[in-house]
C-alpha positions in Angstrom: 37.5 21.7 60.4 38.5 18.1 61.2 35.2 16.9 59.9 35.7 18.8 56.5 39.3 17.2 56.1 37.6 13.7 56.8 34.9 14.4 54.2 37.5 15.4 51.6 39.6 12.5 52.3 36.9 9.8 52.0 35.8 11.8 48.8 39.3 11.4 47.4 39.5 7.7 48.4 36.1 7.0 46.6 37.3 8.9 43.5 40.5 6.9 43.2 38.7 3.5 43.8 39.2 1.1 40.9 35.9 0.5 38.8 34.2 3.6 40.2 32.9 5.7 37.2 31.0 9.0 37.0 28.6 9.5 34.0 29.8 12.3 31.9 26.9 14.9 31.2 25.5 14.2 27.9 26.0 17.1 25.3 22.8 18.8 24.2 20.9 17.4 21.4 21.5 19.3 18.1 18.8 19.8 15.6 20.8 17.5 13.3 20.3 15.0 16.0 16.6 15.4 16.2 16.3 15.4 12.4 18.2 12.1 12.1 16.2 10.4 14.7 12.9 11.7 13.4 13.6 10.7 9.8 14.8 7.3 11.2 11.5 7.0 13.1 9.6 7.7 9.9 11.5 5.5 7.7 10.7 2.7 10.2 7.1 3.4 10.1 7.0 3.5 6.4 8.8 0.1 6.2 6.1 -1.2 8.7 3.3 0.5 6.5 4.6 -1.6 3.6 4.3 -4.7 5.8 0.7 -3.7 6.8 -0.2 -3.0 3.2 1.1 -6.3 2.1 -0.9 -8.1 4.8 -3.9 -6.1 4.0 -3.6 -7.1 0.3 -3.1 -10.9 1.3 -6.0 -10.8 3.7 -8.3 -9.3 0.9 -7.1 -12.2 -1.4 -7.8 -14.9 1.1 -11.2 -13.4 1.9 -12.1 -13.6 -1.7 -10.7 -17.1 -2.1 -12.8 -18.2 0.8 -15.9 -16.8 -0.7 -15.2 -18.4 -4.0 -14.6 -21.7 -2.0 -17.9 -21.3 -0.2 -19.8 -20.8 -3.6 -18.1 -23.8 -5.1 -18.9 -25.9 -1.9 -22.7 -24.8 -2.2 -22.8 -25.8 -5.8 -21.2 -29.2 -4.9 -23.7 -29.6 -2.0 -26.6 -28.7 -4.4 -25.3 -31.5 -6.9 -25.0 -34.0 -3.9 -28.6 -33.2 -2.9 -29.8 -33.9 -6.5 -27.7 -37.2 -6.6 -29.2 -38.3 -3.3 -32.7 -37.6 -4.5 -32.0 -39.7 -7.7 -30.5 -42.5 -5.5 -33.6 -42.5 -3.4 -36.0 -42.7 -6.3 -33.8 -45.6 -7.8 -33.9 -47.4 -4.6 -37.6 -47.1 -4.3 -38.2 -48.3 -7.8 -36.1 -51.4 -7.0 -38.0 -52.1 -3.8 -41.3 -51.9 -5.6 -39.8 -54.1 -8.5 -39.0 -56.7 -5.7 -35.4 -57.3 -7.2 -36.3 -60.9 -8.1 -33.4 -63.2 -9.0 -32.9 -63.6 -13.0 -33.9 -67.3 -12.8 -37.2 -66.6 -11.1 -38.0 -64.0 -13.6 -37.3 -66.4 -16.5 -39.7 -68.8 -15.1 -42.4 -66.1 -14.6 -41.8 -64.5 -17.9 -44.2 -65.4 -20.8 -41.6 -65.9 -23.2 -37.8 -66.0 -23.4 -37.9 -62.7 -25.5 -39.7 -60.8 -22.8 -37.3 -62.3 -20.4 -34.2 -61.0 -22.4 -35.8 -57.5 -22.9 -36.3 -57.4 -19.1 -32.7 -58.5 -18.5 -31.2 -55.8 -20.8 -33.3 -53.2 -19.0 -32.0 -54.7 -15.6 -28.5 -54.3 -16.9 -29.0 -50.8 -18.0 -30.4 -50.0 -14.5 -27.4 -51.5 -12.9 -25.1 -49.4 -14.9 -27.1 -46.3 -14.1 -26.9 -47.2 -10.4 -23.0 -47.6 -10.6 -22.7 -44.5 -12.4 -24.8 -42.8 -9.8 -22.8 -44.2 -7.0 -19.5 -43.0 -8.8 -21.2 -39.3 -9.1 -22.1 -39.5 -5.3 -18.6 -40.3 -4.3 -17.1 -37.6 -6.7 -19.3 -35.0 -5.3 -18.5 -36.0 -1.8 -14.8 -35.8 -2.5 -15.4 -32.5 -3.9 -17.1 -31.4 -0.9 -14.4 -32.8 1.3 -11.8 -31.0 -0.7 -13.6 -27.5 -0.5 -13.9 -28.1 3.4 -10.1 -28.7 3.7 -9.3 -25.8 1.2 -11.5 -23.5 3.4 -9.9 -24.6 6.6 -6.3 -23.9 5.1 -7.5 -20.5 3.8 -8.7 -19.5 7.2 -5.6 -20.4 8.9 -3.6 -18.1 6.3 -6.2 -15.5 6.8 -5.9 -15.5 10.5 -1.8 -15.3 9.8 -2.3 -12.3 7.6 -4.7 -10.7 10.2 -2.0 -10.9 12.8 0.7 -9.7 10.6 -1.4 -6.8 9.8 -2.1 -6.1 13.5 1.6 -6.4 14.3 2.5 -4.0 11.8 -0.2 -1.6 12.7 1.1 -1.5 16.3 4.7 -0.8 15.0 3.5 2.0 12.9 1.7 3.6 15.7 4.5 3.2 18.1 7.0 4.9 15.6 4.6 7.6 14.5 4.0 8.4 18.3 7.6 8.5 19.2 8.6 10.9 16.3 5.5 13.2 17.2 6.6 13.2 20.8 10.2 14.0 19.6 9.0 16.9 17.6 6.6 18.1 20.0 9.5 18.8 22.4 10.8 21.5 20.1 9.6 25.1 20.3 8.0 26.7 17.4 11.3 28.3 16.2 13.2 25.1 16.3 10.3 23.3 14.4 10.6 25.8 11.8 14.5 25.4 11.8 14.0 21.6 11.6 11.8 22.0 8.5 14.4 24.2 6.8 17.0 21.8 7.8 15.2 19.0 6.0 14.6 21.1 2.9 18.3 22.0 2.8 19.3 18.3 3.0 17.0 17.5 0.3 18.5 20.1 -1.8 22.1 19.0 -1.2 21.0 15.4 -2.2 19.4 16.5 -5.3 22.4 18.5 -6.6 24.8 15.6 -5.6 22.4 13.1 -7.5 22.1 15.5 -10.6 25.9 15.6 -10.8 26.4 11.8 -10.5 27.5 9.6 -13.1 24.2 7.6 -12.7 22.2 10.5 -14.2 24.7 12.2 -16.5 23.2 12.3 -20.1 19.8 11.0 -18.9 17.9 13.7 -20.7 16.1 14.8 -17.6 14.5 18.0 -19.0 11.0 17.9 -20.5 8.4 15.2 -20.7 8.4 14.5 -24.5 9.4 10.8 -24.0 6.2 10.1 -21.9 3.8 7.6 -23.3 0.0 8.6 -23.4 -0.6 6.3 -20.3 2.4 7.8 -18.5 1.1 11.3 -19.0 -2.3 10.2 -17.7 -0.7 8.7 -14.6 1.4 11.8 -14.0 -1.7 14.1 -14.5 -3.5 12.1 -11.9 -0.7 12.0 -9.4 0.0 15.8 -9.6 -3.7 16.5 -9.2 -3.3 15.1 -5.7 -0.8 17.6 -4.7 -1.8 19.1 -1.2 -3.6 16.0 -0.1 -2.5 14.5 3.4 -0.3 11.5 3.8 -2.1 8.8 5.7 -0.5 5.4 6.0 -2.5 2.6 4.4 -4.4 5.2 2.5 -5.4 4.7 -1.2 -7.4 7.7 -1.9 -9.3 9.6 -3.0 -8.8 12.1 0.0 -5.5 10.9 1.4 -2.7 8.5 0.3 0.6 6.9 1.4 3.5 6.6 -1.1 2.5 3.4 -2.9 -1.2 4.2 -2.7 -0.6 7.3 -4.7 1.4 5.5 -7.3 -0.9 2.6 -7.7 -3.8 4.9 -7.7 -2.2 7.1 -10.6 -1.5 4.0 -12.7 -5.0 2.7 -12.2 -6.3 6.0 -13.6 -4.2 5.3 -16.6 -5.8 1.9 -17.0 -3.1 -0.2 -15.6 -3.0 -2.3 -12.3 0.2 -2.3 -10.5 1.2 -4.0 -7.0 0.0 -2.4 -3.9 3.2 -1.9 -2.1 6.5 -0.2 -2.9 8.5 -3.4 -2.4 6.2 -5.4 -4.6 6.5 -2.7 -7.2 10.3 -2.8 -7.1 10.2 -6.8 -7.1 7.6 -7.4 -9.9 7.8 -4.5 -12.3 10.2 -4.2 -15.0 13.3 -2.4 -14.0 14.8 0.6 -16.2 18.1 2.3 -16.1 18.1 5.6 -14.5 19.4 7.3 -17.8 16.3 5.7 -19.7 13.6 6.8 -17.2 10.7 8.9 -18.5 7.6 10.5 -16.9 5.3 8.0 -15.4 8.1 5.6 -14.3 8.4 4.8 -10.6 11.6 5.6 -8.6 12.1 3.3 -5.6 13.9 4.6 -2.5 16.1 3.2 0.3 17.7 -0.1 0.4 14.4 -1.9 1.7 12.3 -0.3 -1.1 10.2 1.3 1.6 9.4 4.4 -0.4 8.2 5.3 -4.0 7.7 8.4 -6.1 6.5 9.0 -9.6 9.1 10.7 -12.0 7.5 13.8 -13.6 10.3 15.0 -15.8 13.0 17.7 -15.2 14.6 15.8 -12.4 11.6 15.8 -10.1 9.1 13.4 -8.6 5.6 13.7 -7.2 5.2 11.6 -3.9 3.5 11.3 -0.6 6.4 11.8 1.8 5.4 10.9 5.2 2.8 11.5 8.0 2.5 15.2 8.8 3.3 16.1 5.1 1.2 16.4 2.0 1.7 15.0 -1.6 4.1 17.2 -3.2 6.8 17.7 -5.9 10.5 16.9 -4.9 13.7 16.4 -6.4 14.0 12.9 -7.6 17.5 12.6 -6.0 16.4 13.9 -2.6 16.4 10.5 -0.9 18.7 7.4 -1.7 17.5 6.0 -4.9 17.4 2.2 -5.1 16.3 2.1 -8.8 13.6 2.7 -11.2 10.5 0.6 -12.5 8.2 1.0 -15.2 4.6 0.0 -15.2 3.3 -1.6 -18.4 
């Protein structure tokens, strides 16, 4: 009994000691919490995918540039070789001629006229020599310039490769974290999570449709679409059901900007590779003026894009684990609208 009293007393002292804290048990995670975390991870992965795509595009440009530099350098080297051969022939001719001083050649010539004829030819030869030297120097300068340019391009290329690898690691880490989080859920919970996502999308769409931003926008029908816009929409909708894969541009899998780029390429128009560049470089259009074929850019960092198909809907490649599908144009936070062509 005495021992029990001592234990209780010590426990009471410890409990009242200043600075002593006990962790409150964490409340159980709700599906809403899981939904927010999973969506956050996928959004971060998509932003990293844009960085990956941008680095990949830059890498391709640098590789093409290096190839062009190598081709120009080869042509310059060939020209240099020809000039060196000409210089060698000229030097051998001068050696055979003996390069006698003009006074000696005047004494040895049969007449002044023949001397002056020879002198004129000599001046021409000297001018040709100077011209050849100038050409050799120019060719050498060009070769040096190509070598320097190639070195700079290789440095840039290495930098883009590093960016690409860094983005790839970030994407893989985010996707692995999201998948691991979802894998903890039981089958019934995963289905409830899917339904929760759909409900959130419906609510966002209804709110968007009733907002001042799109009132009077004429969202019904697709009569305003251009011929190119119709072709782009036709291509994009034909991809419905294909899996989202980050960095993919088709024909079997797509990421969000790979789909929109491929659709407009099918319509005969080249547009930037990433959603961020699509937002930055393509002409912007007011929401009320959008028409099928226009691209709707999402989130504050422009990390997602879908193609407007009319009737307040988009076709897009949502995220890993999902397929190309039709969704409400307002089911995600809209940044703005751009119009290819």
